N, C-alpha and C positions, 0 to 999 in steps of 0.2 A: 054721461056715457063712460061705462066702466071699461077696464082693460079687455074683458072678453069681447065686448061689442067693437072696440077698435081693432082688435086681431081678426075678428070676422070681416071687418070692412077692408083690411089690408089682404087677407087671404080668404077670399070667398070659397075657394075650392077644397079647403083644408077640412077633413073630418076630425071632430074632437074624440079624443081617447079616454076621456074621463071615465066611461063605463068599463073600459078594460081594466083601469087601475083599481077600481073599487071591488071588481070580481076577483082579482088576485088576492087581495086581502081576505075576502070572505072564504076563498078557497083553502086557506091554511087550516090544516087538520092538526089539532094537539092530541096526540096520543098519550094516555097515562093511565096506569094501572094502580100503582100504589102512591101514597102521598109524597110529594117533594119535600125533602129534608132541608131546613133552613137552620144552619148552626152558626156559632160565634166562636172565633178563635183569635188568639194573639199570635202574630209571627214577627219576630224581631222587635217586640214590645209595641207593635202597632195593631189596633183592632181591625179585623176583617169579617165578612159575612159570606159564608159559602153555601150555596144552593146546588143540590144534587139529587138524584133520583128521577130524573127524567128519561122516559123510555122511547120517545119519538126520535125523529131524524135529527142529527147534529146541526144541520142547517138551521132547522127551526129553533133550536136551543140557542144558537149564536144570535139569532134575530132577537130572541127574548132578552139575552144578555145585553145586547145594544140598546134595546128599548128601556131596560131596567136603569142602565148607567146614564142615559139622556134624561129619564124622567127625575132620577134622583140628583143628578148633576154631579156625580162622583166617577172616579176612575175604577178600572176593574179589568178582568180578563176571563177568558174562557180556556180552561185547561183540564185535560184528563176527564171529560164528561162532567165538569163542575164549573158554575160560575163563580167567580170570586170577586166581591164587591169591596172596595177600600172603605172601612168604617162599619160601626154597628148600626145597621139600618133593618133589623130583623122584622120589626113591627110593620114598617112602611112597605117592605117587600112582600110580606105576607098578605097585607091587604091588597097590593097590586095583583098578586097572584090569584087571590080569591076573587077579585073582581073579573079576572079573565076566565074564571071557571076551574082553576086548578085546586086540588086538595093539597094542603100543606101542613107540616109538622114541625113544631119548634123544638130544637135540641140544644142543650147547653145553657141552662139557666133561664 
């Protein structure tokens, strides 16, 4: 007996909301006309990767920033319509974005 079965036994009147959660993720629309620019810089002697050029909503871009940071296991931020990731992760970021259906362009080396 798994956890779902135990919960159904404890709360027989409860309706599952699994279908609602999956629909919210599928309703997310990524709007993009031009390729996103993925560039490398050094600030205060430390390498950073900057992703910019997204034309959709800021809230979607913030979700993408959070997903990239957790996938890569690094720190970063979202400022001035750009995602700033600590470290040089251009190749991995570009692959993640391509898997999601984004067009990317590498700038700076």
